[in-house]
VOGU-3710 file (C-alpha; in Angstrom, 3 decimals, decimal comma):
1> mkirkgfita> 53,073/-0,546/5,080  53,575/3,012/3,826  51,447/3,794/0,841  52,971/6,383/-1,743  52,001/9,642/-2,527  50,018/10,079/-5,578  47,414/8,728/-7,408  46,386/5,095/-5,730  45,429/2,797/-8,619  43,352/-0,016/-8,250
11> tginysgtlp> 44,297/-3,946/-8,764  41,786/-6,359/-9,550  38,911/-3,783/-10,609  38,193/-1,282/-12,998  36,559/1,854/-11,664  35,150/3,133/-14,721  32,961/0,301/-15,168  32,273/-0,179/-11,407  31,315/3,436/-10,185  28,016/3,135/-12,672
21> kirknpnqlq> 26,825/0,098/-11,106  26,593/1,669/-7,754  23,480/3,818/-7,557  23,576/7,191/-6,521  21,176/7,732/-3,192  18,327/9,389/-3,824  18,488/11,237/-0,586  20,618/14,343/-1,175  21,706/14,555/2,344  23,251/11,147/1,824
31> piyeavtnal> 26,797/12,385/1,853  26,613/14,199/5,140  25,070/10,819/6,823  28,109/8,880/5,405  30,217/11,796/6,922  28,815/11,791/10,395  28,691/7,997/10,417  32,296/8,290/9,586  32,991/10,656/12,322  30,774/8,469/14,981
41> ealkllkdky> 32,813/5,693/13,810  36,155/7,580/14,323  35,163/8,445/17,658  34,037/4,984/18,765  37,563/3,625/17,561  39,808/6,029/19,068  37,758/4,936/22,655  38,380/1,196/22,028  42,043/1,732/20,855  43,488/3,829/23,387
51> nieikgevii> 40,695/3,794/25,967  41,053/7,594/26,279  37,865/9,478/27,782  37,450/12,623/25,776  34,320/14,935/25,080  33,643/13,692/21,453  32,966/16,501/19,049  31,253/16,674/15,559  30,880/20,228/13,448  29,086/20,351/10,348
61> klilsknlfs> 29,845/23,606/8,755  27,788/24,985/5,781  29,913/27,479/3,819  28,784/29,849/1,568  29,195/32,957/0,033  27,059/36,058/-1,315  26,006/36,821/-4,746  24,581/39,905/-6,168  20,957/39,212/-5,016  21,938/38,240/-1,276
71> keddtynfne> 20,637/41,275/0,102  17,288/41,400/-1,714  16,289/37,535/-1,281  18,457/36,308/1,163  20,271/33,336/-0,806  24,037/32,659/-1,497  26,007/30,763/-3,504  27,291/27,417/-2,203  30,949/26,839/-1,552  31,407/23,451/0,535
81> iviednglgf> 30,048/21,340/3,477  32,868/20,908/6,192  32,429/17,939/8,530  35,250/17,588/11,393  35,600/14,975/14,279  38,297/14,496/17,155  38,017/10,936/16,801  40,895/8,517/15,492  41,815/9,754/12,074  43,120/7,798/9,205
91> edseferfia> 45,671/5,623/10,718  47,514/3,339/8,366  45,144/0,523/8,852  42,118/2,790/8,690  43,763/4,119/5,590  44,022/0,784/3,970  40,605/-0,323/4,488  39,378/2,996/3,128  40,859/2,518/0,010  39,349/-1,155/-0,445
101> lndcgkgfsn> 36,856/-0,342/-2,600  34,513/-3,296/-0,992  35,503/-3,405/2,346  33,228/-4,530/4,984  35,444/-4,494/8,007  35,039/-1,206/9,674  31,646/-1,785/11,404  28,820/0,794/11,870  26,762/-0,692/9,330  29,336/0,161/6,769
111> kgsgriqflh> 29,866/-1,885/3,582  32,331/-0,079/2,094  30,664/1,628/-0,657  29,414/4,416/0,981  32,323/6,541/-0,025  30,952/6,424/-3,439  28,484/8,620/-2,310  31,071/11,270/-2,175  31,816/10,632/-5,638  28,138/10,678/-6,771
121> ffdktvfksv> 27,558/13,961/-5,680  30,550/16,187/-5,511  33,531/16,879/-8,049  36,413/16,621/-4,913  36,191/15,350/-1,465  39,325/16,524/0,453  40,052/15,071/3,828  42,446/16,689/5,958  43,516/14,127/9,080  45,722/13,896/11,794
131> frdsssptgy> 46,425/10,706/13,919  48,793/8,792/16,597  51,483/7,819/15,334  54,022/5,918/17,819  56,731/5,596/15,284  56,798/9,667/14,894  59,096/11,712/16,764  56,365/14,134/17,445  53,672/11,339/18,422  51,405/12,488/14,784
141> rqkeftlsks> 51,138/12,218/11,321  49,058/14,023/9,074  47,333/12,508/5,903  45,684/14,603/3,373  44,081/12,917/0,091  41,478/13,654/-2,215  38,773/11,454/-3,535  37,154/12,433/-6,909  36,019/10,469/-10,265  36,967/12,958/-12,775
151> kpyldknsii> 38,820/12,258/-15,806  42,494/12,507/-14,340  41,407/9,747/-11,674  39,690/7,571/-14,300  42,427/7,587/-16,554  44,695/6,480/-13,828  42,262/3,733/-12,560  41,930/5,225/-9,194  39,470/7,537/-7,020  42,162/8,828/-4,490
161> nlkedeeiks> 44,855/10,966/-4,771  47,140/11,101/-1,568  48,838/14,539/-1,706  50,411/14,217/1,836  51,261/12,001/4,546  54,017/13,775/7,029  54,916/14,125/10,411  53,185/16,989/12,300  53,293/18,759/15,920  49,702/18,043/17,328
171> nksytvlslk> 47,999/17,429/20,710  45,046/15,678/19,329  43,795/13,284/16,417  40,955/14,673/13,907  39,811/14,683/10,701  38,397/17,421/8,330  36,348/16,350/5,268  35,406/18,802/2,715  32,837/18,101/0,154  33,545/20,629/-2,791
181> nplsekdesf> 31,671/21,428/-6,218  28,604/19,520/-6,609  27,827/17,445/-9,542  24,762/18,396/-10,264  22,761/21,848/-10,760  19,679/20,363/-8,716  21,866/19,259/-5,794  23,726/22,575/-5,778  20,236/24,510/-5,792  19,563/21,803/-2,638
191> lkslttneik> 22,622/22,592/-0,794  22,529/26,682/-1,154  19,058/26,851/0,127  19,539/24,292/3,071  19,497/25,458/6,321  21,289/24,560/9,743  17,786/24,338/11,454  16,987/21,512/8,285  20,401/19,832/9,057  19,968/19,372/12,726
201> eniishylay> 16,466/18,144/12,296  17,440/15,512/9,583  20,648/14,627/11,337  18,127/13,890/14,460  15,844/12,123/12,364  18,304/9,945/10,854  20,501/8,973/14,058  17,514/9,042/16,366  17,654/4,915/17,137  21,651/6,186/18,025
211> fcenrnqlpe> 20,781/9,081/20,005  17,952/7,567/21,944  20,289/4,565/23,024  23,251/7,538/23,632  21,276/10,209/25,136  23,596/10,488/28,183  26,927/10,285/25,934  26,614/12,359/23,319  29,357/13,722/21,366  28,766/17,326/21,097
221> ftiqqivdne> 26,784/18,216/18,077  27,444/21,707/16,223  25,765/22,725/12,899  27,081/26,053/11,433  26,502/28,520/8,723  29,617/30,659/7,599  28,927/33,206/5,104  32,114/34,856/3,706  34,349/33,793/6,727  31,449/35,224/8,919
231> lkenikivsd> 29,977/32,515/11,633  26,416/33,346/10,869  24,870/30,374/12,632  25,836/28,168/15,222  23,329/25,795/16,906  23,794/22,469/18,669  22,124/19,011/19,119  22,020/18,363/22,617  20,193/15,711/25,000  17,015/17,982/25,236
241> diptpdnqkd> 16,441/17,408/21,322  16,428/13,676/21,915  13,303/11,555/23,420  13,461/9,777/26,638  11,917/5,904/26,832  8,424/5,811/27,596  8,984/2,003/29,336  11,603/-0,190/29,951  10,671/-3,801/30,585  13,568/-6,586/31,174
251> idiyyckmsi> 12,542/-9,751/28,972  13,710/-13,097/29,783  14,624/-15,068/26,852  15,299/-18,938/27,108  17,915/-20,960/25,356  17,088/-23,706/23,036  18,688/-26,907/21,768  17,730/-29,486/19,524  16,173/-32,829/20,758  18,654/-35,746/19,592
261> edksiqktdn> 15,306/-37,636/19,509  13,136/-36,195/17,223  15,120/-33,542/16,147  12,678/-30,868/17,243  14,027/-27,162/18,758  13,337/-27,361/22,668  13,405/-24,635/25,350  15,965/-25,365/27,978  15,773/-23,868/31,917  18,841/-21,385/30,981
271> kemlnlksfk> 17,922/-17,892/30,052  19,278/-14,557/29,208  17,872/-10,987/30,057  17,376/-8,174/27,950  15,806/-4,954/28,111  13,384/-3,495/26,347  13,189/0,491/26,007  10,111/1,796/24,264  9,822/5,720/22,918  6,632/7,711/21,589
281> isknklqkng> 7,958/10,223/18,769  6,024/12,517/16,930  5,868/11,403/13,442  8,011/14,516/12,147  10,883/12,815/13,930  10,598/9,580/13,612  10,159/8,140/10,062  9,412/5,208/10,634  8,369/2,512/13,562  10,840/-0,177/14,266
291> lkltskgeia> 12,164/-2,605/16,763  15,793/-2,780/16,753  18,329/-4,775/18,600  21,563/-2,598/20,002  25,079/-3,687/20,672  27,288/-1,466/22,743  25,131/1,583/22,671  24,629/1,284/18,594  22,014/-0,026/16,240  23,079/-3,492/15,361
301> keikleslls> 19,766/-5,315/13,640  16,532/-4,569/12,770  13,794/-7,145/13,294  10,014/-7,706/12,750  7,700/-5,153/14,885  4,164/-7,046/14,660  2,031/-4,247/15,813  2,722/-1,780/13,365  3,996/-1,350/9,770  6,781/0,804/9,614
311> ddfiednryl> 4,486/3,861/8,170  2,019/3,543/11,055  1,275/6,502/13,667  -1,245/6,979/15,941  -2,421/10,550/17,205  0,827/12,008/15,456  3,127/9,620/16,933  5,468/6,838/16,235  7,307/4,486/17,696  10,507/3,093/18,516
321> fllsgeyidk> 11,381/-0,115/20,302  14,964/-1,104/21,505  16,577/-4,107/22,634  19,904/-4,278/24,656  21,777/-6,509/26,789  25,281/-8,350/27,359  24,035/-11,184/25,262  23,521/-9,263/22,142  27,053/-7,305/22,916  28,720/-10,859/23,077
331> cdtdtrgdln> 27,030/-11,787/19,706  28,444/-8,801/17,966  31,105/-9,542/15,282  33,879/-7,627/13,256  31,025/-6,284/10,496  28,525/-4,363/12,691  25,283/-5,502/12,201  26,063/-9,098/11,853  25,092/-10,636/14,961  25,953/-14,239/15,897
341> iptkeefkkn> 22,327/-14,910/17,104  21,017/-17,682/14,272  16,983/-18,180/13,260  15,290/-21,438/13,941  15,906/-22,299/10,354  19,825/-21,573/10,598  19,877/-23,601/13,689  18,132/-26,227/11,553  20,274/-26,265/8,730  23,460/-26,151/10,591
351> ytetlfneev> 22,523/-28,720/13,174  25,085/-31,867/13,862  24,541/-34,404/16,102  28,034/-33,309/17,411  26,407/-30,441/18,752  23,368/-31,988/20,311  24,208/-30,289/23,707  24,956/-26,980/22,434  22,041/-24,203/23,568  21,509/-21,083/22,201
361> illdeiqeka> 19,357/-18,206/21,881  17,488/-17,804/18,683  16,366/-14,473/17,053  12,884/-16,148/16,492  12,325/-16,420/20,461  13,704/-12,872/20,975  11,373/-11,511/18,312  8,584/-13,452/19,467  8,585/-12,616/23,143  9,680/-8,769/22,445
371> nrvienlyde> 6,381/-8,532/20,283  3,889/-9,946/23,039  5,408/-7,496/25,437  5,169/-4,932/22,940  1,652/-5,295/22,256  0,462/-4,350/26,334  2,845/-1,476/26,423  0,480/1,115/24,686  -3,436/0,735/25,187  -3,696/3,031/21,804
381> iktkrdnkld> -1,796/0,266/19,592  -3,847/-2,535/20,993  -7,126/-0,444/20,641  -5,975/0,637/17,017  -5,172/-2,783/16,023  -8,580/-4,290/17,655  -10,250/-1,574/15,993  -8,500/-1,969/12,259  -9,146/-5,842/12,318  -12,860/-5,103/12,844
391> diqklksmfl> -12,411/-2,814/9,870  -11,331/-5,899/7,987  -13,594/-8,282/9,056  -16,449/-5,760/7,878  -14,830/-5,595/4,562  -14,401/-9,099/4,682  -18,079/-10,126/4,972  -18,958/-6,892/2,583  -16,886/-7,696/-0,117  -16,594/-11,451/0,125
401> lsdetlnsik> -12,532/-11,070/0,438  -10,768/-14,450/0,685  -8,325/-15,213/3,777  -5,425/-16,219/1,560  -5,595/-12,702/-0,307  -5,536/-10,887/3,398  -3,013/-12,684/4,652  -0,587/-12,000/2,087  -0,881/-8,079/1,858  0,443/-6,046/4,816
411> iglndsddki> -2,397/-3,459/6,244  -1,137/-0,589/8,345  -3,391/0,873/11,132  -4,097/4,089/9,033  -4,904/2,459/5,495  -8,351/3,627/4,708  -10,783/1,393/3,248  -9,920/2,017/-0,251  -6,222/1,545/0,317  -7,245/-1,810/2,266
421> lekvyqadak> -9,339/-2,900/-0,899  -6,716/-1,752/-3,503  -3,831/-3,638/-2,007  -6,407/-6,614/-2,096  -7,445/-6,055/-5,614  -3,689/-5,774/-6,274  -2,917/-8,720/-4,853  -5,766/-10,512/-6,630  -4,611/-9,076/-10,006  -1,024/-10,383/-9,395
431> lvankdaimk> -2,702/-14,075/-8,376  -5,218/-13,659/-11,795  -1,967/-12,702/-13,740  -0,018/-15,758/-12,225  -2,768/-18,100/-13,155  -3,203/-17,083/-16,671  0,304/-17,548/-17,304  -0,315/-21,313/-15,698  -3,056/-21,725/-18,316  -1,139/-20,629/-21,187
441> qhiqqienln> 1,417/-23,281/-20,217  -1,256/-25,884/-20,221  -2,617/-25,294/-23,303  0,376/-24,724/-24,938  1,515/-28,345/-23,781  -2,017/-29,854/-25,327  -1,520/-28,411/-28,479  1,837/-30,108/-28,722  0,330/-33,382/-27,893  0,525/-36,209/-30,739
451> paeedyeenl> -2,458/-38,531/-30,599  0,113/-41,327/-32,282  1,938/-41,605/-29,301  1,204/-44,831/-27,581  0,854/-42,688/-23,907  -1,370/-40,271/-25,553  -4,549/-40,585/-23,561  -2,621/-40,573/-20,173  -0,521/-37,032/-20,950  -3,841/-35,705/-22,558
461> rvqvdelvkt> -5,753/-36,738/-19,129  -3,187/-35,218/-16,878  -3,029/-31,736/-18,584  -6,699/-31,501/-18,934  -6,788/-31,865/-14,764  -4,146/-29,325/-14,493  -5,866/-26,967/-16,432  -9,359/-27,881/-14,432  -7,759/-26,874/-11,422  -6,334/-23,751/-12,590
471> mplqnkaalt> -9,452/-22,490/-14,055  -11,384/-22,214/-10,804  -8,955/-20,299/-9,099  -8,119/-18,007/-12,387  -11,886/-17,071/-12,333  -12,519/-17,081/-8,644  -11,001/-13,149/-8,228  -13,573/-12,025/-11,102  -16,496/-13,755/-9,569  -15,877/-12,261/-6,254
481> hyvarrklvl> -16,226/-8,944/-6,880  -19,208/-9,697/-9,002  -21,210/-11,083/-6,157  -19,497/-8,938/-3,853  -21,135/-6,039/-5,756  -24,377/-7,834/-5,768  -24,714/-8,164/-2,001  -24,040/-4,573/-1,508  -26,647/-3,933/-3,551  -28,987/-5,941/-1,945
491> elfdkilkkq> -28,028/-4,478/1,303  -28,477/-0,991/0,328  -32,107/-2,111/-1,399  -32,717/-3,442/2,111  -31,825/-0,350/3,854  -33,935/1,954/1,479  -37,000/-0,297/2,293  -36,271/0,116/6,148  -35,560/3,699/5,757  -32,222/3,562/7,548
501> leiqktnkrn> -30,404/6,089/5,134  -29,601/9,433/6,139  -30,904/10,903/3,262  -34,332/9,314/4,196  -33,980/10,481/7,673  -33,133/14,175/6,824  -35,254/14,819/3,817  -38,771/16,643/4,340  -40,006/14,480/0,984  -40,580/11,010/1,066
511> idekllhnli> -38,054/10,093/-1,917  -38,417/6,376/-1,466  -39,870/5,926/-4,916  -36,858/7,805/-6,367  -34,349/5,741/-4,561  -35,673/2,680/-5,289  -36,083/3,567/-8,919  -32,321/4,733/-9,303  -31,030/1,569/-7,427  -32,409/-0,607/-9,813
521> fqqssdnpek> -32,211/1,047/-12,976  -30,698/4,759/-12,893  -33,194/7,513/-14,139  -32,724/8,508/-17,627  -30,014/5,883/-18,462  -30,456/3,774/-21,675  -28,206/1,079/-20,923  -29,345/-2,060/-18,740  -26,300/-3,753/-18,908  -24,787/-1,492/-16,091
531> sdlwlinedf> -28,212/-1,598/-14,253  -29,594/-3,756/-11,359  -32,534/-4,894/-13,289  -31,423/-8,263/-11,951  -32,984/-7,492/-9,001  -36,368/-8,090/-11,101  -35,295/-10,747/-13,192  -31,739/-11,914/-14,083  -32,350/-11,816/-18,133  -33,165/-8,143/-17,872
541> iyfrgksegq> -29,541/-6,725/-18,400  -29,026/-7,940/-21,419  -32,038/-6,317/-23,198  -32,117/-2,857/-24,834  -34,130/-0,635/-23,318  -34,707/3,222/-21,415  -35,504/4,370/-17,779  -37,958/7,250/-17,540  -38,211/8,123/-21,276  -40,719/10,085/-23,221
551> lnqieidskk> -42,573/7,779/-25,202  -42,015/9,958/-28,364  -38,413/10,334/-28,065  -37,568/6,079/-26,779  -35,309/4,081/-29,754  -34,615/0,809/-30,687  -31,239/0,680/-32,761  -31,421/4,555/-33,434  -34,728/4,312/-34,466  -37,628/6,190/-32,444
561> ifkqdftkee> -40,767/3,511/-31,698  -43,302/6,109/-31,729  -44,594/7,473/-34,942  -43,819/11,178/-35,980  -46,876/11,262/-38,431  -50,304/10,934/-37,087  -53,643/11,282/-38,366  -55,973/14,615/-37,018  -57,956/11,996/-34,888  -54,900/10,216/-33,368
571> eeylhslgen> -53,916/14,028/-32,639  -56,982/14,505/-30,978  -56,987/11,434/-29,058  -53,068/11,938/-27,752  -53,893/15,337/-26,596  -57,519/14,750/-25,155  -58,704/15,695/-21,991  -55,549/17,856/-21,247  -52,833/15,451/-21,453  -49,907/15,106/-23,849
581> rkikkpdvll> -49,882/11,261/-23,917  -46,886/11,481/-26,453  -44,579/12,631/-23,678  -45,759/10,067/-21,200  -42,479/8,503/-19,077  -42,781/5,040/-18,157  -40,561/4,035/-15,536  -38,968/1,355/-17,521  -39,163/0,397/-21,033  -37,241/-2,899/-21,891
591> fpaegkciii> -37,474/-4,419/-25,685  -36,123/-8,388/-25,275  -37,225/-9,315/-28,902  -38,846/-8,209/-31,982  -42,597/-7,289/-31,056  -41,848/-7,688/-27,690  -42,203/-4,824/-24,729  -41,508/-5,190/-20,945  -42,885/-2,033/-18,970  -41,939/-1,700/-15,171
601> efknpdvnvg> -43,690/1,029/-12,826  -42,306/1,825/-9,724  -44,429/2,779/-6,718  -43,817/4,674/-3,293  -43,771/1,646/-0,614  -46,149/4,000/1,107  -49,190/3,954/-1,644  -51,872/1,714/-2,342  -50,748/-0,367/-5,847  -53,979/-1,509/-6,347
611> vhlnqinrya> -55,482/2,099/-7,682  -52,624/1,849/-10,440  -53,509/-1,280/-11,985  -54,442/0,077/-14,917  -51,267/2,604/-15,341  -49,458/-0,670/-17,543  -52,728/-1,472/-19,478  -52,145/2,409/-20,613  -48,681/2,422/-21,541  -49,060/-0,761/-23,603
621> slirnfseeg> -52,370/0,322/-25,428  -50,147/3,787/-26,374  -47,274/1,826/-27,459  -49,305/-0,747/-29,757  -51,362/1,577/-31,254  -49,060/4,305/-31,996  -45,767/2,544/-32,491  -43,734/2,827/-35,994  -45,583/0,133/-38,604  -42,120/-1,719/-38,887
631> lqidtfygyl> -42,214/-2,548/-35,247  -45,432/-3,279/-34,534  -44,869/-4,399/-30,643  -48,188/-6,501/-29,644  -46,654/-8,696/-26,853  -46,494/-7,085/-23,359  -45,041/-7,843/-19,924  -45,741/-5,685/-17,189  -44,307/-5,060/-13,667  -45,810/-3,197/-11,380
641> igegitarev> -43,818/-3,054/-8,245  -44,655/-1,521/-4,885  -45,235/-2,650/-1,306  -48,606/-1,522/-0,151  -50,208/-4,754/-1,788  -52,745/-7,387/-0,794  -54,452/-9,897/-2,512  -57,874/-8,814/-1,741  -57,051/-5,347/-2,519  -55,668/-5,793/-5,935
651> ksfdgdfkas> -58,556/-8,672/-7,031  -61,408/-5,766/-5,804  -59,811/-3,900/-8,550  -59,249/-6,613/-11,055  -60,118/-9,983/-10,747  -58,427/-11,611/-12,979  -55,488/-11,405/-10,509  -54,186/-14,723/-8,922  -51,894/-15,345/-6,213  -48,307/-17,273/-7,208
661> yqfdylfrps> -47,826/-20,603/-5,542  -44,549/-19,343/-4,384  -43,323/-16,153/-3,055  -45,653/-13,279/-2,119  -46,832/-11,271/-5,702  -49,959/-11,609/-7,866  -49,955/-12,237/-11,687  -52,517/-11,734/-14,268  -51,631/-14,296/-17,022  -53,159/-12,377/-20,134
671> ktipgenrsd> -54,818/-9,080/-20,818  -55,951/-8,080/-24,033  -54,838/-4,922/-25,507  -57,360/-3,491/-27,981  -55,932/-2,254/-31,563  -56,953/0,091/-33,104  -56,514/-0,314/-36,949  -54,353/-3,108/-35,539  -54,517/-6,434/-34,411  -55,099/-6,599/-30,587
681> gslyteviky> -51,876/-7,248/-28,157  -51,583/-9,420/-24,907  -50,098/-8,218/-21,776  -48,720/-10,359/-18,815  -48,893/-8,317/-15,312  -47,208/-9,113/-12,009  -47,917/-7,293/-9,165  -45,000/-7,455/-6,710  -43,760/-6,246/-3,417  -40,684/-4,863/-3,151
691> ttlldrailr> -39,856/-7,189/-0,063  -40,537/-10,083/-2,675  -37,917/-9,057/-4,886  -35,194/-8,697/-2,327  -36,212/-12,361/-1,377  -36,149/-13,331/-4,531  -32,611/-11,547/-5,578  -31,019/-13,059/-2,147  -32,222/-16,563/-2,817  -30,643/-16,249/-6,194
701> nklfiekltk> -27,658/-14,929/-5,024  -27,080/-16,903/-1,984  -25,815/-19,785/-3,347  -22,824/-17,628/-5,024  -22,073/-15,999/-1,563  -22,212/-18,953/0,302  -19,675/-21,002/-2,036  -17,095/-17,536/-1,896  -17,420/-16,999/1,754  -16,479/-21,001/2,754
//
């Protein structure tokens, strides 16, 4: 059917409404890719239709013009990009497909809407195509047409204007495509700064799989820069630019059939042979790892590569795997990429007893067998994968990560620990959000129950049961993070005691006491809630308090506990014997309730704790006698913590200390704190080893950790 010249008006489609729904590709090179894809397809069609063996040619011309600043800064104005090929050309059948917006029949992964990218990027796309025509006296005809979404076109519900369709003298077919007048200033700026080398590198990268498969029969690719009609640069893509396979393996894939007895899929003795080619390519040239089926030398379908995520790389290389074979070629359909190779699920779904003898190759079998072979092709992939699995197991143990969450996320070989944890916590957050929504639904359903209905009790029981099932799942993620942090603190505590931290090995001074103090309650902090005082007692994190604060500066509810005005006699005592007792710094002071104070002192693990038994007594005495009248603290609890502790040594300093019935610590039930012009106070004291604290804390957290790691 001969198509008349002029605007080609669409029927059954409104371009003004349809074009905006097809998104503009964010890749500014996409129009060039679309043109090159069309050129490769035209070359293939010419060979298939006329059985002509010619040297295919694809020429990309970047056409620029000089401006006032070209000499100074080597910049130019953009004129157009031209892509030429010596393929089939726009014969009538091809042109009819082209004008059908949603046609999917061209193949080469063309879904019919690629031409819309020309419209989104450029005001005018001009085609001049010469093609064979047996009805023409000359044997050739020429079509010239323009693609545009400008107002004159859309007013006629058209995007194509056929300007010429005439007989012409020629000895070959070809197509010249010109991309003119970028619609976006950003795109124009990009195009005028584009270089021939950048075009070459991107073309190779974009079509790398095709080039690898066809390296010995590539079209002649030429890329030119033309400035004011003068050829400035002329470079080519040659076979040496294309990587060669590292490995080739033949793989046997067995046919499968459905068992008529139990409807299971069983392998038969029949098989097909596929060839696997593997390429190790610089990550700068290969953007994604991939495992792809090829048909007749072209990429037909991508299947799952299990050893690597698409973005993984090893020593700056990525990996491409291409599967080919006569069987894949036979399974190709008119729509490129739509192979007639079913999955197990599709085979089961479409199975009927009339087909019980049918044998097929399943996509799942190809994917599974190929991945098993790939695992053994590169030692570095296997080593990297094994190391990553070890890292994941360590993170799982350290942070109590669940198998359910780990199995739900994709972890790359190059993912750092923090990236893995980020993915885990994001997955947990989605799970918690989902459970929150379910909980809300159950609560709303409970609110809507009517006690007057006969089945009220049964409905209530059902809703409560469902709510109870949901709540533990909803809270597990938060609890896991909480307990995992405690587990890390316990491990760090143990390492400090065993002097395994790098800072302990390299520092000339003994800083063990400082490390332990800061681990439990950061020095100078006044926020026990953010401390790890739970290592001593779970309740301590809920009290008000201060770590290493001067006695005369410590506050409760914004009020200083120490008096600000002292009698002459008090001043003399506070500064006697060369001391300034006002600025003494207890390691930790906590205030659990009115009239009560907890005093904690840390000692270096190498120190004999017995010689420091009176230190807490002195702090208690100062607070009892010099605190503000309104505070009147009279009940004290002291914790002297170190490692150099023996029962005999402690008792030799103070015979009132007794050994505990459980764990390795000593306690003194009560010690009088004399009051000066005030009633006496009392002090309960424990002398505890750091290792005892660790054992206590491990036991307290053991149940949570065991529950979460089951």
